C-alpha positions, 0 to 999 in steps of 0.5 A, spaced: 256 466 271 255 460 274 257 458 281 259 465 283 259 467 290 256 474 292 259 478 298 255 484 301 257 489 306 251 491 310 251 498 313 251 503 307 250 498 302 245 493 304 242 497 310 239 504 309 239 510 314 233 507 317 236 500 319 232 496 314 233 493 307 229 495 302 224 490 298 228 491 292 234 489 295 231 484 299 228 481 293 234 481 289 238 477 294 233 472 296 233 470 288 240 469 288 240 465 294 234 461 291 238 460 285 244 457 289 248 463 288 251 463 295 250 470 299 255 472 304 254 478 308 261 481 310 260 486 316 263 490 322 257 488 326 257 483 331 253 477 331 247 479 335 246 485 330 247 481 324 242 475 326 236 479 324 238 480 317 241 473 316 234 470 318 230 476 314 234 474 307 234 466 309 241 465 308 244 459 310 251 460 308 257 462 312 257 469 314 263 474 316 262 479 322 266 483 327 270 486 321 272 479 319 274 476 326 268 471 326 266 467 320 259 463 322 253 459 320 247 460 323 244 453 321 247 449 327 251 455 330 257 453 327 263 457 328 268 456 322 273 461 324 274 466 329 280 470 331 280 474 338 284 479 341 290 477 345 288 477 352 294 481 354 293 486 349 286 487 351 288 488 358 293 493 356 288 497 352 283 497 358 288 500 362 290 505 357 283 507 356 282 508 363 288 512 364 287 517 358 279 517 359 277 514 353 270 510 352 272 503 350 267 498 348 269 490 348 265 485 344 265 477 345 261 473 340 255 474 344 255 480 349 257 487 348 261 490 354 262 497 357 264 500 363 259 506 363 254 509 359 256 513 353 253 518 348 254 513 343 249 508 347 243 512 343 246 510 336 247 502 339 240 502 341 236 506 336 240 504 330 243 497 332 238 495 337 243 493 342 244 495 349 251 495 353 252 490 358 255 494 364 261 491 367 267 492 371 273 490 365 277 487 371 279 480 369 275 480 363 281 479 358 281 472 362 274 470 362 271 472 355 274 471 348 274 478 345 273 478 338 273 486 337 274 492 341 271 499 338 271 506 339 265 511 337 268 518 335 264 524 335 268 530 337 275 532 335 277 531 342 275 524 341 278 523 335 285 526 338 284 520 343 283 515 338 289 517 334 293 516 340 290 510 342 292 507 335 299 510 335 300 507 342 298 500 339 300 500 332 303 493 329 299 490 335 292 491 333 288 492 327 284 499 326 279 500 321 274 506 320 266 505 319 260 509 318 253 508 318 248 512 314 244 514 320 249 517 324 254 520 318 258 525 324 259 518 328 266 514 326 266 507 328 273 505 330 273 497 329 279 494 333 281 487 332 287 482 332 292 485 327 291 479 322 284 480 322 280 484 316 274 483 312 279 481 306 283 475 311 276 472 312 274 472 305 280 469 303 279 463 309 272 462 306 275 462 299 279 456 301 274 453 305 269 453 299 274 452 294 272 458 290 276 462 286 277 469 286 275 470 279 268 467 281 267 472 286 262 479 286 263 483 292 259 490 294 261 495 299 261 502 300 266 504 306 274 504 307 273 497 311 270 494 305 277 495 301 280 489 304 275 484 301 273 488 295 281 487 293 280 479 294 274 479 289 274 478 281 269 483 281 269 489 286 263 493 286 262 500 289 256 504 292 255 510 288 256 514 294 262 511 296 269 514 297 274 515 292 279 510 295 273 505 295 271 506 288 279 506 286 279 499 287 273 497 284 271 495 277 264 497 277 260 503 281 252 502 282 247 506 285 247 508 293 243 504 298 237 509 298 237 508 290 237 500 291 245 499 289 245 492 291 239 490 286 242 494 280 249 490 281 245 484 282 241 485 275 248 487 272 251 481 273 245 476 273 240 479 268 237 472 268 235 473 275 231 479 274 224 479 276 
């Protein structure tokens, strides 16, 4: 399987409930990279919270972040692709959330913005190791390139408000749901430009690298992984992935706590086994 591209989700796939990559998975990924098999992380995480893993794994290949809104190379800090939210839509979203009492997070490439503190700060602080930059959102749509907005849903009331928001902006924004293994009761609603998805970012990267979909192995566990899993010739679901994810995959591996990524790599690249 020469010249393959391996694309891996982070949370729940490579990163466990403690926010860490197990040594077995780390070793397997690094063996791939050292064998000149490009490894791409494909995550809803922002740049700030993805960088530690890029550095830990010593990856010099393009990486997909912000649920597909950014394709970035750490070496040289090169932005290959980004697709921010339209300023007028950010403005309307801010006004809608203020009116409806919805807590909204906004993310530029480098900064996490919020207008006030929220219960979800504990998740960001303890699991993602990031703090919100508290600002007044007035005019932020003209000052910052907002790559992603986010809502964190933890109650039926918040779920109802998030649904109302999604219904209001249907067709003008893209919505995807993600979870972290450390906080299974919290639902992260990623909000991006309507043309953004992990799949669209991977299609861009396939064209950029001159790779054919049949040469790609993709590994994921969440609903927001389905678009990029569908782009790969070899799609792998984690053992605890929802049925909707497994249905688009040709292979199922172990869950993250049992080193599913390492097992998948060994399955497709047995000659790399330690």
